[in-house]
C-alpha positions in Angstrom: -86.5 -153.9 55.7 -89.4 -154.7 58.0 -91.3 -151.9 59.8 -89.9 -153.1 63.2 -86.3 -152.9 61.8 -86.9 -149.4 60.5 -88.2 -148.3 63.9 -85.2 -149.8 65.6 -82.8 -148.0 63.2 -84.6 -144.6 63.7 -84.4 -145.0 67.5 -80.6 -145.7 67.3 -80.1 -142.6 65.1 -82.1 -140.4 67.5 -80.0 -141.6 70.4 -76.8 -140.9 68.5 -78.0 -137.4 67.7 -78.7 -136.8 71.4 -75.2 -137.9 72.4 -73.5 -135.8 69.7 -75.7 -132.8 70.6 -74.7 -133.2 74.3 -71.0 -133.0 73.3 -70.3 -136.4 75.1 -68.6 -138.2 72.3 -64.9 -138.9 72.9 -62.7 -136.1 71.4 -65.2 -133.4 71.7 -63.5 -131.6 74.6 -65.3 -130.0 77.6 -69.1 -130.2 77.0 -69.7 -126.8 78.7 -67.0 -125.0 76.6 -68.1 -126.7 73.4 -71.7 -125.7 74.0 -70.7 -122.2 74.8 -68.8 -121.7 71.6 -72.1 -121.9 69.7 -72.7 -118.4 71.1 -69.2 -117.1 70.3 -66.2 -116.1 72.4 -68.2 -114.3 75.1 -70.5 -117.3 75.7 -67.4 -119.5 75.9 -65.8 -117.1 78.4 -69.0 -117.1 80.5 -69.1 -120.8 80.6 -65.4 -121.1 81.6 -66.0 -118.7 84.5 -69.2 -120.6 85.5 -67.3 -123.8 85.7 -64.4 -122.4 87.7 -61.9 -122.4 84.8 -61.0 -118.7 84.7 -57.2 -118.3 85.2 -55.9 -116.2 88.0 -52.8 -114.0 87.3 -49.5 -115.6 88.0 -47.2 -114.6 90.8 -44.3 -112.5 89.5 -41.3 -110.5 90.8 -40.1 -107.0 90.1 -37.3 -108.5 87.9 -39.9 -110.1 85.7 -41.2 -106.7 84.7 -37.9 -105.0 84.0 -38.2 -105.6 80.2 -41.7 -104.0 80.3 -40.3 -101.0 82.2 -37.5 -100.7 79.7 -39.9 -100.8 76.7 -42.1 -98.2 78.3 -39.2 -96.2 79.7 -41.3 -95.9 82.9 -41.3 -97.9 86.1 -44.2 -99.2 88.0 -45.1 -100.9 91.2 -45.8 -104.6 91.6 -49.0 -105.0 93.5 -49.6 -108.2 95.5 -47.1 -110.0 93.3 -49.4 -110.1 90.3 -50.2 -106.7 88.8 -47.5 -104.4 87.5 -49.1 -100.9 87.6 -47.4 -97.9 85.9 -48.8 -94.5 86.9 -49.4 -92.0 84.0 -50.6 -88.8 85.7 -51.2 -85.6 83.8 -49.0 -83.4 85.9 -48.5 -81.2 82.8 -52.1 -80.0 82.6 -53.8 -77.2 84.4 -57.4 -78.2 84.5 -60.2 -76.3 86.2 -63.8 -77.3 86.8 -66.4 -75.0 88.4 -63.6 -72.7 89.6 -61.5 -75.5 91.2 -58.0 -76.1 90.0 -57.8 -79.9 89.8 -54.8 -81.6 91.2 -53.5 -84.6 89.2 -54.3 -87.0 92.1 -58.0 -86.0 92.2 -59.0 -86.8 88.6 -56.0 -86.8 86.3 -54.2 -90.0 87.3 -54.0 -92.3 84.3 -52.3 -95.7 84.6 -51.3 -98.9 82.7 -51.5 -102.2 84.5 -50.0 -105.5 83.3 -50.5 -109.1 84.6 -49.2 -112.4 83.3 -51.5 -115.4 82.8 -50.7 -118.9 81.8 -50.0 -118.3 78.1 -49.9 -114.5 77.7 -50.1 -111.2 79.5 -53.0 -108.7 79.8 -52.8 -104.9 79.6 -55.5 -102.8 81.0 -55.4 -99.0 81.7 -56.9 -95.6 81.6 -55.2 -92.8 79.6 -56.0 -89.1 80.3 -55.8 -87.2 77.0 -56.7 -83.8 75.7 -59.3 -83.4 73.0 -56.6 -82.6 70.5 -54.6 -85.7 71.5 -57.5 -88.1 71.4 -57.6 -88.8 67.6 -53.8 -89.4 67.4 -53.9 -91.6 70.5 -56.8 -93.6 69.0 -54.9 -94.2 65.8 -51.8 -95.3 67.6 -53.7 -97.7 69.8 -55.5 -99.2 66.9 -52.2 -99.6 65.0 -50.7 -101.4 67.9 -53.7 -103.7 68.3 -54.7 -102.3 71.7 -58.5 -102.0 72.1 -60.3 -99.0 73.5 -63.1 -100.2 75.7 -64.4 -96.9 77.0 -64.3 -93.2 76.3 -65.8 -90.7 78.8 -65.2 -87.8 81.1 -64.6 -87.6 84.9 -65.6 -84.0 85.4 -68.7 -82.0 84.6 -67.1 -78.8 83.5 -63.5 -78.6 82.5 -61.0 -76.4 80.8 -59.2 -77.5 78.7 -61.4 -80.4 77.4 -60.1 -83.7 78.7 -61.1 -87.3 77.9 -60.4 -90.6 79.6 -60.0 -93.7 77.5 -59.8 -97.3 78.8 -57.6 -99.8 77.1 -57.2 -103.5 76.9 -55.0 -106.0 75.1 -53.6 -109.5 75.4 -50.2 -110.8 74.2 -46.5 -110.6 74.8 -46.0 -108.0 77.6 -43.0 -106.3 76.0 -44.8 -106.0 72.7 -47.8 -104.6 74.6 -45.6 -102.1 76.3 -44.0 -101.0 73.0 -47.5 -100.5 71.5 -48.6 -98.5 74.5 -45.5 -96.3 74.3 -46.4 -95.4 70.7 -49.7 -94.1 72.0 -48.1 -92.2 74.8 -45.8 -90.6 72.3 -49.0 -88.9 70.8 -49.6 -87.2 74.1 -47.7 -84.7 76.3 -47.9 -87.1 79.3 -44.6 -86.2 81.1 -41.8 -88.6 81.9 -42.0 -90.6 85.1 -40.8 -88.7 88.1 -39.9 -90.1 91.6 -42.4 -89.8 94.3 -41.7 -87.1 96.9 -39.9 -88.3 100.0 -42.7 -86.8 102.2 -46.4 -86.4 101.5 -47.8 -82.8 101.7 -50.2 -82.2 104.6 -53.9 -82.6 104.0 -55.9 -79.8 105.4 -59.0 -81.8 106.2 -60.6 -83.5 109.2 -59.4 -86.9 108.0 -60.4 -88.7 111.2 -64.0 -87.4 110.8 -63.9 -88.5 107.1 -62.6 -91.9 108.0 -65.4 -92.4 110.6 -68.1 -91.2 108.1 -66.8 -93.5 105.3 -66.2 -96.4 107.7 -62.7 -97.0 106.4 -59.2 -95.6 106.7 -58.1 -93.3 103.8 -54.5 -92.5 102.7 -52.8 -89.4 101.7 -51.4 -89.3 98.1 -49.9 -86.1 96.7 -52.1 -83.9 98.8 -55.3 -85.9 98.0 -57.1 -88.0 100.6 -58.1 -91.3 98.9 -60.1 -94.4 99.5 -59.7 -97.4 97.1 -62.2 -100.1 97.8 -62.5 -103.4 95.9 -65.7 -105.3 95.4 -66.3 -108.5 97.4 -67.1 -110.6 94.3 -64.6 -112.1 91.9 -64.6 -110.3 88.5 -63.5 -112.1 85.3 -63.6 -111.7 81.6 -64.8 -115.3 81.5 -61.3 -116.7 80.9 -59.2 -114.6 83.3 -59.7 -113.4 86.9 -59.4 -109.6 86.9 -57.7 -108.4 90.1 -58.8 -105.1 91.7 -55.5 -103.5 90.8 -56.7 -103.5 87.2 -58.9 -100.5 88.2 -61.9 -102.6 89.3 -62.4 -100.6 92.5 -64.5 -97.8 93.9 -62.3 -94.7 94.3 -63.2 -91.8 96.5 -60.9 -88.8 96.4 -61.0 -85.6 98.5 -59.0 -82.5 97.4 -58.6 -79.9 100.2 -60.0 -76.5 99.4 -59.1 -74.9 102.7 -61.1 -74.6 106.0 -61.9 -78.3 106.0 -63.7 -77.9 102.7 -63.0 -80.4 99.8 -63.8 -81.2 96.2 -64.7 -84.8 95.8 -64.4 -86.9 92.6 -64.1 -90.5 92.0 -65.7 -93.7 90.6 -68.3 -96.1 91.9 -68.1 -99.7 90.5 -71.6 -101.3 90.5 -73.6 -104.1 89.1 -76.8 -103.3 87.3 -79.1 -103.7 90.3 -77.0 -101.3 92.3 -76.9 -98.4 89.8 -80.2 -96.7 90.6 -79.6 -97.1 94.4 -76.3 -95.3 94.1 -77.7 -92.5 92.0 -80.5 -91.9 94.5 -78.1 -92.0 97.4 -75.7 -89.5 95.8 -78.4 -87.1 94.7 -80.0 -87.2 98.2 -76.6 -86.0 99.5 -76.4 -83.2 96.9 -73.7 -84.9 94.9 -73.7 -84.5 91.1 -73.6 -87.4 88.7 -71.0 -86.9 86.0 -70.9 -90.2 83.9 -72.4 -93.6 83.9 -70.6 -96.1 81.7 -68.7 -99.4 81.3 -64.9 -99.8 81.4 -64.7 -103.3 79.9 -66.4 -105.1 77.0 -67.1 -108.5 78.6 -66.6 -108.4 82.4 -68.5 -110.8 84.5 -70.5 -109.8 86.5 -71.3 -106.9 84.1 -70.0 -103.8 85.9 -70.9 -100.1 85.5 -68.9 -97.2 86.7 -70.2 -93.8 87.9 -68.2 -90.6 88.3 -69.4 -87.9 90.7 -68.6 -84.4 91.8 -69.3 -82.0 94.7 -67.7 -79.4 96.9 -68.4 -78.7 100.6 -67.3 -79.6 104.1 -65.2 -82.7 103.9 -67.0 -84.7 106.7 -70.4 -83.7 105.4 -69.5 -84.9 102.0 -68.2 -88.2 103.4 -71.5 -88.7 105.3 -73.3 -88.1 102.0 -71.2 -90.7 100.3 -71.6 -93.4 102.9 -75.2 -94.5 101.8 -74.0 -94.8 98.2 -71.1 -97.0 99.3 -73.5 -99.1 101.4 -75.6 -99.7 98.3 -72.8 -101.7 96.6 -71.2 -105.0 97.4 -67.8 -103.9 98.7 -65.1 -106.0 100.2 -64.9 -106.1 104.0 -62.7 -103.6 105.7 -59.2 -105.1 106.0 
């Protein structure tokens, strides 16, 4: 073979390698997704979200979730037609922190949330468990193939010792519900009970709190609450995660009498927002309880911060407002 022929052959081979490396040969699938798989499932998920391929949850009806309610032996609420959310409050526990008797709605409100996507369902949730229950719950979740994605506390000082564990799984929704029920059986979480016909009065200056927060709160079981989603879309790369999966900032006020309140809740933040929120809370005399993640591969990467303080309700609301302003929250509806 002549030197010129060898050069021509080498050039052809180099071109072919470039084409194959670019994932452009017929039958190689989406170039972005194929490239991403070199970095594993999380890289593939990130690429899918970047190229607008993350699936949104499907619209469903209450009837669609009856088999899940039956498997759990608990009913939930269908939120915006997509997320079936089952409350799991610890009404059985008498928890105190810094001399305050904690109402379930302030800090002890666990939940399980289900949504259907194109090929399978997703389960996300937060279980409130005692320290004695935690090992048994962990074993039951693992046996059922349900991941634990976070384990932390919401309160600085507590008696008895309580833990919060976040969960995640994909699959058949009834099978997920049965697996979750096995974990609930390892706890003393009470059976579901109907909501009261009327809400108890809230002994707080709620109008002043609303004005300070810049939003309208709602009464729930004697607790005055704000649930605020982020303005950005959150995914796990392959699935859009709606706010009802717990991807919200929650601000809760428990009346203590004389317009005083205990506040507890959860800020959801991106990494650049974390220090701004810490500084704003501490400037207002609000204690930091925990800083952690709830999910393993959310995008954007989100961090959650629990807080605690007691004092005049409106004063506390004013102290919270700069921290809220430091995060990218959805506009007021």
